[in-house]
Every structure is written in structure tokens, then in C-alpha cells.
Wavefront OBJ file of the C-alpha trace (Angstrom):
o trace
v 103.377 -4.657 56.352
v 104.969 -2.848 53.405
v 107.824 -5.356 53.332
v 105.509 -8.375 53.660
v 103.171 -7.042 50.987
v 105.960 -6.700 48.468
v 107.694 -9.915 49.541
v 104.499 -11.813 48.679
v 104.421 -10.202 45.236
v 108.077 -11.117 44.681
v 107.338 -14.760 45.520
v 104.289 -14.640 43.242
v 106.360 -13.215 40.390
v 109.072 -15.855 40.775
v 106.577 -18.735 40.861
v 104.633 -17.297 37.933
v 107.791 -16.907 35.843
v 109.657 -20.113 36.719
v 107.016 -22.468 38.110
v 106.352 -23.928 41.557
v 109.346 -26.238 41.187
v 111.732 -23.431 42.200
v 109.763 -22.704 45.428
v 107.622 -25.794 46.147
v 106.925 -24.696 49.722
v 105.620 -21.258 48.680
v 101.848 -22.043 48.569
v 101.881 -23.574 52.065
v 103.894 -20.659 53.478
v 101.544 -18.138 51.830
v 98.517 -19.977 53.222
v 99.982 -19.784 56.733
v 100.572 -16.071 56.217
v 96.928 -15.647 55.167
v 95.721 -17.159 58.432
v 97.613 -14.680 60.629
v 98.059 -11.572 58.452
v 96.199 -8.442 59.547
v 97.176 -6.037 56.768
v 94.512 -6.017 54.041
v 96.828 -5.364 51.110
v 99.214 -8.132 52.166
v 96.285 -10.493 52.679
v 94.896 -9.636 49.220
v 98.286 -10.199 47.569
v 98.728 -13.526 49.344
v 95.280 -14.696 48.298
v 95.850 -13.634 44.689
v 99.017 -15.704 44.612
v 97.121 -18.790 45.808
v 94.340 -18.066 43.324
v 96.734 -18.124 40.387
v 99.326 -20.648 41.613
v 97.401 -23.165 43.747
v 93.663 -22.837 43.126
v 92.753 -25.912 45.181
v 94.462 -24.432 48.235
v 92.713 -21.095 47.636
v 89.355 -22.894 47.455
v 89.992 -24.759 50.703
v 90.964 -21.517 52.406
v 87.798 -19.690 51.285
v 85.491 -22.565 52.219
v 87.112 -22.867 55.653
v 86.679 -19.113 56.207
v 83.325 -18.554 54.488
v 81.629 -17.289 57.643
v 84.368 -14.663 58.060
v 84.536 -13.468 54.422
v 82.016 -10.679 55.112
v 84.464 -9.112 57.607
v 87.652 -9.449 55.531
v 87.690 -6.030 53.880
v 86.607 -5.058 50.378
v 89.873 -5.660 48.492
v 90.060 -9.220 49.843
v 86.356 -9.787 49.136
v 86.821 -8.724 45.509
v 89.604 -11.290 45.173
v 87.343 -13.967 46.684
v 84.659 -13.110 44.113
v 87.265 -13.474 41.370
v 88.007 -16.993 42.645
v 84.284 -17.850 42.768
v 83.786 -16.831 39.133
v 86.897 -18.670 37.979
v 86.029 -21.891 39.817
v 82.320 -21.936 38.920
v 82.917 -21.249 35.223
v 85.459 -24.052 35.021
v 83.352 -26.431 37.125
v 79.637 -25.488 37.380
v 79.148 -28.269 39.914
v 80.907 -26.077 42.491
v 78.239 -23.357 42.372
v 76.313 -24.753 45.321
v 79.390 -24.479 47.550
v 80.341 -20.935 46.588
v 77.168 -18.989 45.784
v 76.297 -18.738 49.468
v 79.399 -16.553 49.899
v 78.252 -14.291 47.056
v 74.762 -13.978 48.578
v 76.296 -12.969 51.909
v 78.447 -10.294 50.280
v 75.645 -8.846 48.123
v 74.522 -6.559 50.943
v 78.049 -5.226 51.546
v 78.459 -1.542 52.385
v 81.200 -1.392 49.726
v 79.755 -0.263 46.385
v 82.485 -2.145 44.474
v 81.772 -5.423 46.288
v 78.006 -4.964 45.930
v 78.339 -4.368 42.171
v 80.734 -7.300 41.717
v 78.385 -9.623 43.643
v 75.452 -8.635 41.459
v 77.485 -9.192 38.279
v 78.713 -12.546 39.600
v 75.197 -13.752 40.433
v 73.866 -12.767 37.001
v 76.758 -14.458 35.190
v 76.670 -17.689 37.204
v 72.983 -18.318 37.887
v 69.587 -17.864 36.270
v 67.521 -18.859 39.291
v 64.857 -16.284 40.296
v 66.324 -16.032 43.805
v 69.816 -15.214 42.508
v 68.500 -12.748 39.917
v 66.323 -11.037 42.516
v 69.300 -10.683 44.847
v 71.431 -9.296 42.019
v 68.736 -6.856 40.898
v 68.190 -5.682 44.475
v 71.921 -5.001 44.780
v 71.896 -3.018 41.525
v 68.849 -1.012 42.632
v 70.522 -0.218 45.959
v 73.527 1.166 44.085
v 71.253 3.073 41.716
v 69.388 4.849 44.502
v 72.231 5.343 46.992
v 75.205 6.317 44.816
v 75.343 10.022 43.995
v 77.704 9.741 41.001
v 75.671 9.911 37.779
v 78.260 7.809 35.924
v 77.747 5.009 38.450
v 73.977 5.299 38.003
v 74.295 5.048 34.219
v 76.544 1.970 34.456
v 74.109 0.277 36.854
v 71.168 1.137 34.591
v 72.996 -0.522 31.677
v 73.359 -3.679 33.789
v 69.675 -3.565 34.756
v 68.767 -3.221 31.098
v 70.712 -6.416 30.337
v 68.996 -8.276 33.198
v 65.602 -7.055 31.974
v 66.087 -8.773 28.600
v 66.105 -12.227 30.198
v 64.414 -11.843 33.588
v 61.673 -9.238 33.261
v 59.294 -11.144 35.567
v 61.802 -10.920 38.427
v 62.480 -7.228 37.765
v 58.795 -6.376 37.593
v 58.572 -6.665 41.381
v 61.215 -3.920 41.742
v 59.870 -1.435 39.199
v 58.797 1.128 41.822
v 62.234 0.968 43.441
v 63.898 1.605 40.072
v 61.601 4.598 39.527
v 63.067 6.159 42.686
v 66.082 7.070 40.560
v 63.913 9.737 38.886
v 64.884 11.930 41.839
v 68.263 12.324 40.096
v 68.286 15.599 38.117
v 70.293 14.077 35.248
v 68.103 13.774 32.145
v 70.263 10.891 30.851
v 69.589 8.914 34.026
v 65.868 9.698 33.879
v 65.624 8.604 30.248
v 67.290 5.268 30.991
v 65.016 4.695 33.984
v 61.990 5.306 31.751
v 63.336 3.043 29.000
v 63.837 0.167 31.428
v 60.617 0.517 33.399
v 58.277 1.292 30.524
v 59.904 -1.221 28.209
v 58.217 -4.288 29.661
v 58.037 -3.928 33.435
v 54.679 -2.141 33.687
v 51.831 -4.617 34.077
v 48.246 -4.724 35.254
v 49.590 -5.448 38.735
v 51.618 -2.251 39.076
v 50.278 0.188 36.459
v 48.140 2.064 39.002
v 51.179 2.812 41.180
v 53.306 3.706 38.151
v 50.722 6.167 36.803
v 50.327 7.755 40.247
v 54.094 8.253 40.492
v 54.351 9.732 36.996
v 51.511 12.159 37.760
v 53.325 13.330 40.887
v 56.485 13.881 38.876
v 54.593 15.915 36.269
v 53.136 18.129 38.996
v 56.635 18.645 40.424
v 57.821 20.035 37.080
v 55.149 22.737 37.351
v 56.418 24.000 40.706
v 58.120 27.376 41.060
v 61.515 25.871 41.974
v 61.457 23.495 39.015
v 60.705 26.187 36.440
v 64.271 27.448 36.259
v 65.886 24.014 36.464
v 67.871 22.933 33.435
v 66.149 20.111 31.545
v 62.823 20.592 33.359
v 60.830 21.053 30.146
v 62.387 17.998 28.512
v 61.702 15.961 31.641
v 58.050 17.025 31.563
v 57.799 15.922 27.931
v 59.347 12.589 28.904
v 56.779 12.116 31.683
v 53.828 13.039 29.479
v 54.970 10.559 26.818
v 55.295 7.938 29.551
v 51.757 8.611 30.788
v 50.496 8.438 27.223
v 52.212 5.078 26.728
v 50.776 3.677 29.983
v 47.224 4.758 29.209
v 47.610 3.456 25.665
v 48.387 -0.025 26.965
v 46.065 0.135 29.971
v 42.976 2.067 28.901
v 41.359 1.813 32.339
v 43.987 4.299 33.607
v 43.119 6.989 31.050
v 40.457 8.631 33.198
v 42.894 9.158 36.082
v 45.226 11.298 33.951
v 42.753 12.933 31.574
v 42.274 16.190 33.479
v 45.980 16.558 34.213
v 46.888 16.171 30.543
v 44.121 18.500 29.393
v 45.930 21.322 31.193
v 48.769 20.983 28.690
v 46.630 21.343 25.558
v 47.118 25.106 25.712
v 50.826 24.778 26.552
v 53.027 27.239 24.631
v 55.517 24.396 24.054
v 54.068 22.586 21.031
v 55.804 19.278 21.801
v 54.282 19.153 25.295
v 50.837 20.076 23.943
l 1 2 3 4 5 6 7 8 9 10 11 12 13 14 15 16 17 18 19 20 21 22 23 24 25 26 27 28 29 30 31 32 33 34 35 36 37 38 39 40 41 42 43 44 45 46 47 48 49 50 51 52 53 54 55 56 57 58 59 60 61 62 63 64 65 66 67 68 69 70 71 72 73 74 75 76 77 78 79 80 81 82 83 84 85 86 87 88 89 90 91 92 93 94 95 96 97 98 99 100 101 102 103 104 105 106 107 108 109 110 111 112 113 114 115 116 117 118 119 120 121 122 123 124 125 126 127 128 129 130 131 132 133 134 135 136 137 138 139 140 141 142 143 144 145 146 147 148 149 150 151 152 153 154 155 156 157 158 159 160 161 162 163 164 165 166 167 168 169 170 171 172 173 174 175 176 177 178 179 180 181 182 183 184 185 186 187 188 189 190 191 192 193 194 195 196 197 198 199 200 201 202 203 204 205 206 207 208 209 210 211 212 213 214 215 216 217 218 219 220 221 222 223 224 225 226 227 228 229 230 231 232 233 234 235 236 237 238 239 240 241 242 243 244 245 246 247 248 249 250 251 252 253 254 255 256 257 258 259 260 261 262 263 264 265 266 267 268 269 270 271
């Protein structure tokens, strides 16, 4: 497989440098290799060559194998997504043929593929179904990935989606709030900024306030007292509750007694 993998890249380099005229049979030979190759890296290299040297052939290959794309391995799937973006940007009329593949890959167990699918859906479509699928993929990454840097990147993407599709994201606000379980204050601040920016409505404010109250109570627990950033997090939550009750006055009574406990707080900002 090592030899085949590098042989494909050599052919690709020659064709890229001197044109298909020097190896006119190369695309057909590479396509045949794709159909039988078992090594993922070789398969990815072969597909990339078709993508850049014979896009029509690459498209035919993907469409003929669309039911098997979900089992091809993440590095091949990422290359397929690259083709989808390239084709659909050049010819938007092709979206109907290729977006089904992206939808199928959006639930991939690979974080890289999941993220790339979400980004592809947002960049190629504005339909509520596509945006909901993309947002769901982002939220899955947000709640399942342990790396705080990944969470922050995903939150930035969600913030961009929120600017144009807040009605779609509103249905997922409670799922986004699940990221508050992350101890990183930076992550928590971004979650608050996104959710409280425009996603809290009369339909979900009761659930949001109930969740924020629970989080405030958690910061008062014995284990939380010595946790770094606990006091700042409590301030963040109290400001969030204040903002919610300011916009939805009918919720004020449900938090009044909880907030009254902080009037005698030694921390002046919290009080």
C-alpha cells in the first residue's frame, strides 16, 4: 500500500505539472484503482487526483458510490466533502444531487467529518432543514468533545449561524446550555452570549430560568467553593437571570427569593 499510495501521488504530480496529455489514460486507471483499493490513504490520494484532474469522473464515482460513502473512512469522506463544496459552488444546480451525501455524513462518529459536514451545509444551503442538521452537528461536537479549544471553535461557528438563523437555533437552546457543564469560564461566557443574545423567547424562557437557577445553586455547594472561577461564574449566572427577568417580567417571581439571598453577599459585584 505504501508503494501504491506514493505512486498515485507521483502520477498526480506529473499530470498537475505537465497536463493530462502526457498521461491521458491516468484518470481511467486511477478510477479503476479506486474501485478495488482497500488502503484508505491510497484511496484518498486517488480520489484527490480525480478531484483536481478530472472532476467529472470524480463526480460520477461519488454519485455511483453515494450509499457507501458513510463506510469509506474519514479521510476519504473529507475529500468527498471537498468535492461537494467545489462542485456546488461552481454549479449550484448540483446541490440536490450532492447534499444528500452531506446529510448522511453529518452524524458521523468522526469529529472532523461531523464539523466539515456542518460547515458545508451552512455554506451551501439556507433551508431550515439543512441549518437544523448543521446546528445539531455543531451541538453534538460542543457537548461531546472534551477539548476546550474545540468547544470554543464550535461556539464561534454557532455564533455565526445565530446571526442569520436564530429561529432554527432557538429550538436547540437547551442543548447548547448543556455546555455549561464545562468548567472553562471562556466556554461558559460564549454559551451565555449565544443563548441570551436572541435565543431566549416566551416559549423557552421558563426552562432557561430553571436551568440557570440550578446552576446558581451548584455554585453554592461545598465542592464548588474552592473551584477556580466559581465566583465569576456565579456573577455570570446572576446577570443572566437578571437579563431574563428584565425581558420576561412574569419570571421575576420565580427567582426573587433566590436572588435576595445574595443581597448580603460579601462580594459587592454579586450583591
